[in-house]
Structure formats: C-alpha cells, structure tokens
N, C-alpha and C positions, 0 to 999 in steps of 0.2 A: 304913132306906132301901129303897123298894122297887126291888127288881132288874128292871131293864129286859129284855126277852125278845130274846134276839137271832134275827133272822128265818132259818128255815133256807133255806141257799143252793140247797138244790135246789127249796123250795116259791116263792122267790123269784124262780127262772130259769125255772120251771114258765110262770108268763103269757107272759113274753117267747117261749118257744118256740112255745106254743100260738097266741099271737098269730099269729107269723110263720107259724106252719101256716095260719094260717086265711086269711092272704093270700096264699098259695102256691095253696091250695086255690080260692079266690076266685080268682084270675089262671087258673087253668087251668079253670074251671068257665064262670063269666062272661066269661071274655077270650079264649074260643074263636074267636069270629068275627073279633078285629081279627087273631089269629095266621095264620088259613086265609087271611087277605084278605092280610096281608103275604107269605105264601109263595105267593099267587096272582101278586101283583106280581113278587115276584122270578122265578118260573116265567115269566111275561110279559117281563120285562126281558131274562131269559136266550135266551127263543126270540128276541124281536129281533136280540138282538146275535148269535145263530147266524145268523139270516135274514142280517142286513147281512154277515156274514163269508160267507157262503155266495155271496149275490148278486154280494158284492165280487169272492170268488174266481174266481165265473164272468166276471164283466166284466174282472178281470185276465186270466183265461186268454183269455178272446176278442179283449181286447187284442192278446196277447202271439200268439194265434195268427193274428191278421190281420198280425202283425209278420214272420211268419215269411217270409222269402226267395222259397218258391213261391207262396205267397200274394199277395205283393205282387206278385209277377212276372205270375199270373194278373189281378189287378186292373188291372194296368197295362196289359195287353193288352187287356181290355175297354174300357177307358176311352177306351185311344187308338181304340180302332175305332168308337168312339161319337163321336169329335170330327168336326164338319164340315167343318173347315178348317186348316190349319197352314201354317207358312213351314218349309221345308225345306231342308236343304243338304248335296249328295250330292258324294263324291270316292270316284273309281272307278278304281285303279291293277290295269289286266289283267296284267301281269307284272311283279311287283316284283322277281324275282330277275335281269332282264335291264337291264344298266346305261341309264338315259335312255329307259325304257319309254314308251307314251302314257301319259297319265291325264286324264281327264275331269273336270271341276269343272260342278255345276251347282247353282242355288241358286235361291230364289222363292218363291210361293205354289201351293199345290193346295188341292182342295177334294174333298169325297167326291162332288161332281156331275159330275165329269171336266173340271172347268176348271182351267187353270193358267198361270201368269205366271212363266217361269224366264230366266235368262239363265246364260252361263258360256262354257266353253272347252273345247277338244279339243288337248292341247299335248303336245309331245315336246322334252325336252331344254329347258323353259322356254320354248321359241316355238309359239303356238298360232292356233287359229282361232277367234274369237269366234262364239259361237251364241247367238240368241233364240228362244224356243218360247213361244208362246200358244194357249190354246184359250177363247174366249168363251162358247160353249154346250155345250162337252162332247162336241161331235161333229167339225167340221172343227176343223184346226188352222194355224197359222202359223209359218213359220220363217225366220229372217232369218241370213244370216252376214256377217260380218266379217275384216278381217284375211285374206282367202282368198287371197293373194298366198305364205302360208305353208303351205299344202296340200302344195307339193311336200316341203315339209321333214317334215309330220307323218305323210303315206301313206308315206315312205320307198319301200321297192322296190314297194308296191303302187301306187303314183303311177302308172305307165305303163296301167293297169285303169281308169283316167279319164282317158285323152289326157291327163296333166299332164307335161310335162317342164320343165327347166331353162328352155327357149325359149319354149314355149307352155302356159296354164292356161286352158281353155275356162270354168272357173268364176269367173274373176276377174269377168265378165259380172254375176256374182249379187252382187257387194259392197253391202251395205246397203239389198238390197231384201227386202220383204216377201211370202213366196211362201205360196200358199193351197195345203196340203195336204187334199185331201177326204178324207172320215171314212173312204171304204174303205181309201184307201192309209195312213193313219193307223194303223188297227186292224190293218193287216195287217202292219204292221212292228210295232207292239207286241205284237202277239199272236205273231209268227212262223209265220203260216199266213195264206190267201187269208181275208179277211171283205168283207163288203158295205157296211158302214158305217151298216147301219139297226140292227143288234142292239145294244139296248141293256145294257152291262156295270154300271148304277149298282146297286147295293145298297139295298134299302129295309131302313128300321127291322126291321122283320120278320127280313128276310135276316139283319142283323148279327146278333138277337139270336138265331136258329136256328144261326149260326157260333159264336156264343159258347158256345152247349148244346153242341153236338159238341165243343168244345174241352175243355168241363168231363168231357165222357166220354173224350177222348181226348189229356191233356196230354203233348205231345210236347215241349215246352220245362222243363228242369230245372236249378235252382240249382246248379252244382258248385263255386262257390268264391265267398266272400265277404269282398269289400275293405272297405276304410274310405269313410266317404261322402266325396265330391267336393263340389266347386264346379261346376257346370257353368251357363253363361248366366246368373250370379246364384243360382244356385237351388242350395240344399243335394240331393245326390242320394246315392242307395244306387247301389253300384256291384258289379255281379255279373257271372262267368262262368257262361254259359250252357249245356247243353250239349243234343243232340239225340237224343231217343229216336224212333228210325227207324221202329221198329214203331210204334207208336202214330201218327207223323206219316203214316204209311201208312194206319192206320185212319182219320183224321182226314180226308186228301186224298180216298179214296174215299168216305166218308161226305158230303163237302162237295161230292163231283161228283155224286151222287147226288141230295141234298136240297136244294142250293142252285141252281137253276138257271141263274142270271144269272152264277154264275162263269164257266159254259160252259167247263169245265177238260175238256180231252183228255186222251185216255190217254196221248198223248204228253208232254204237259205234265207230268203226274202223275209220270210215270216219270223226267222230266228234273230235279223238285224232288228227288224222293226218291236221284237219282244226287248231285245237287249236298252233301244233307244225309250220306251214304255218305261224302264226301269232305271234309267240313266238318273244318277244323280249329278255330279258337276264336273264340267269338261274346261279346263283351262288351256288357253294357245298362246303360246309368243310367236312374233312374226318379226323377223330381222327388218329394221328400218332399211339397211343399205339393199338387200336385193327382194325384199318383200316373198320370203318363204319362209316357211315355219320353220321353228329351230329349236321349239319345244312343246309336249302336249302332257298334259295329265287326267285321267280320266279317274273318277270314283263313282262307285256306284251307290246307290239308296237303298239297296236291298239288304238282307241280311247277310249275304256272303261277303260284304263290304270290299269288294275288288277294288285293288289299286293298281292301275298301269301308269307309267311314265314312259314318254317316247322322246329321243333327242335325235335330233337329223342336224348336219351340217357339211360342209366339203362337199358341196354338190356337182356333180359333171366335170368329176376327177376321172382319168383315165384308170380304169382296172383292169389289173391281170390277176389272173387268179390260175395256180399251177394245179396240175393233174396229182392229186397223192400217190407216192409209188409203194407199189405192193399192195393196192388196196384188193381185199377180198369180196367174192358175193356174199351179204350178210344171210342169205337163204341158206348157202352152204357152210357157212360159218355156224348159224344156228342148228343147220341138220345133225352137224359133228357134234355139239353140244348134247344133243336129245341122243344120240345113237350111240356115242361114245363116253360113258359118266364118268372114265379114266381121266379124262383131260379136265376136268371140274376140281380145281383146288381147295382146299380147305382154308379160309378166312383166317388169318393169323389174327 
C-alpha cells in the first residue's frame, strides 16, 4: 500500500507566510500614496479643528471681554452720547438730612440739538409749585408756573427775598402764563455765568467722537461693584456701582476743555466738577442689556448736604415735536409790570 507522504509543516506554512509577506510589501510600496493622502487629510482635519478651536477661543474671549463691566460701561457711555433724543426723568433732593427738604422733580423729552419739553414740580413737605419748560429751537426758552400760591411754603425763610409774605404774593400774577426767556438769560442761568445767547453749545458728531476718544485715553469711571441684573422700565439691565478716578477725570476735563471748543468749559466749571467728584459718595448705574444704553443713574453725596439725584432715561432716538406756546409774554416785560404796577399783585387767599 503506497505510503502517503505527509506534508512538511514548515513547507506547508511557508507559502502562507510568503504570501502574507508579499501582500505587506505591496501595501507598503504600491500603497504609499493612499497612506500619505490619508495622513494629509488627518493633518488637514487636525488643523481645521485647531483653527476652529483658536477662532472659537478668540470669539469667546472677545465676547467675554465685551461683557466685562468696565467695557460695558464704556460702551454705554459712547452709545448714550450718540443718541439724538431721549425721555428723561430727574429727581433732585438738595439735602436729605433735613426733614421735609426741598425736592425737584422734572420729566420730559430732551434732544442733542438743545430742544426740550419738560414738566415738573418744586416741592417741600409734599406741597409744591408746578413748572413747565420748553425750547422749540434750542435757543430761547419758555417757562410756565402753576400753583404759585404755594411759593410761600416752598421758599420758606427765603420768601422775603421775593417780597412774598402770607398776605402778599406778587408771583401769583404769573399763574398759568407762558413766559418767553431769551437765550441770553437761559444760557446765563444754565451756565451760571454771563452769556450772550449767541454761542452754540450743540456738539457735532465729530465733537462727540472726539469726546469718546478722549474718554478712552482717560477712563475716569470704574466699576467697583457688580450687582444682580434688575428690571428697569421693562428692560433687563446690568447694575453697577461706579467709582470716579479724580486724576483721570481732571485729565479728561482739561483735554476736553482744550480740544472740544463747543463745550465752552471754563476753569471755574472744571474746578467745580472736580470738587464734586472729590466729595462724591456713591454712583449707581443701570444699563439696558438690549441696546447698551443707560436707563437709570443714582448719585448720593458723602458730605453733609447728602445730595440725592436720580436720573432715568428711555425711548432713545424717537422723533420729537415741540409746539411753540401760544400768547407767550416776554419775561422781562412781565416782571417790569409787576414791579411798576403793584395793583396787579393780588393777595394770596
């Protein structure tokens, strides 16, 4: 019986090893191009991912930086300054340390062209005189008084300076009348110095831009405390306590005085502002998150007067129409008639 020859294990496995070896060799030689292409794709993908990560990091950092309180404050100052109109409300308490101290309330619309339409009151212990103020062209102004019989109560011991007593009140003759205040007197009162009424105090877009640039060099407002967001006039708002850097404020004012002529800042005004800043107590600011503009500010002094000022702002950049009051009489003419003709002065009931 013929004997079958058993295959040698090493011989039998050799072709397999050889075949696999050939395949590996072929893959490493003829397949070199696909491997490099694959690696290049991997590198490209890695670079793309890194690029996205880097750009994402820059974006996140930029958004994070833009949300830093001092940056938000700076942005709000710039955007508020660029607005051409706003509805405002002002409450000024001259000395809250004294019971029943005088309080001024004003509210209305103002524009960057010097026009305004405001109503309010000046009161003491809840009793006050009504006041309305207008300027149609940014030059002359109009004023109207109401509840003038309460002037004796409001003025207190100073009433005698205006010849007002319990029996006589010359200013009741002005009740409900619109009085024309010439630009020269209006500017003299507002600026607290003689003015001719011909000088323009309206800042151009270039002036506003220059002021913003000066502020970027001398940022005198610094956020000292960050509070939880609050709802102000239906708007979610940032809430900060703000400090004043007096040195930077001084540099800002001096630079603005030199470079922005239309501000017409005098040395006395600059020194007065710096003096107020030195005595400053606390300033709180609320900035709307949607449009990054101020919508509320409160200032409280730290000295003996304990001045309390609250200012709110809303409805920026709306169209403003102000009508000239009918039958307005020149203020000087009315005052002259009061002085010369005492018969027009009625007794206070």
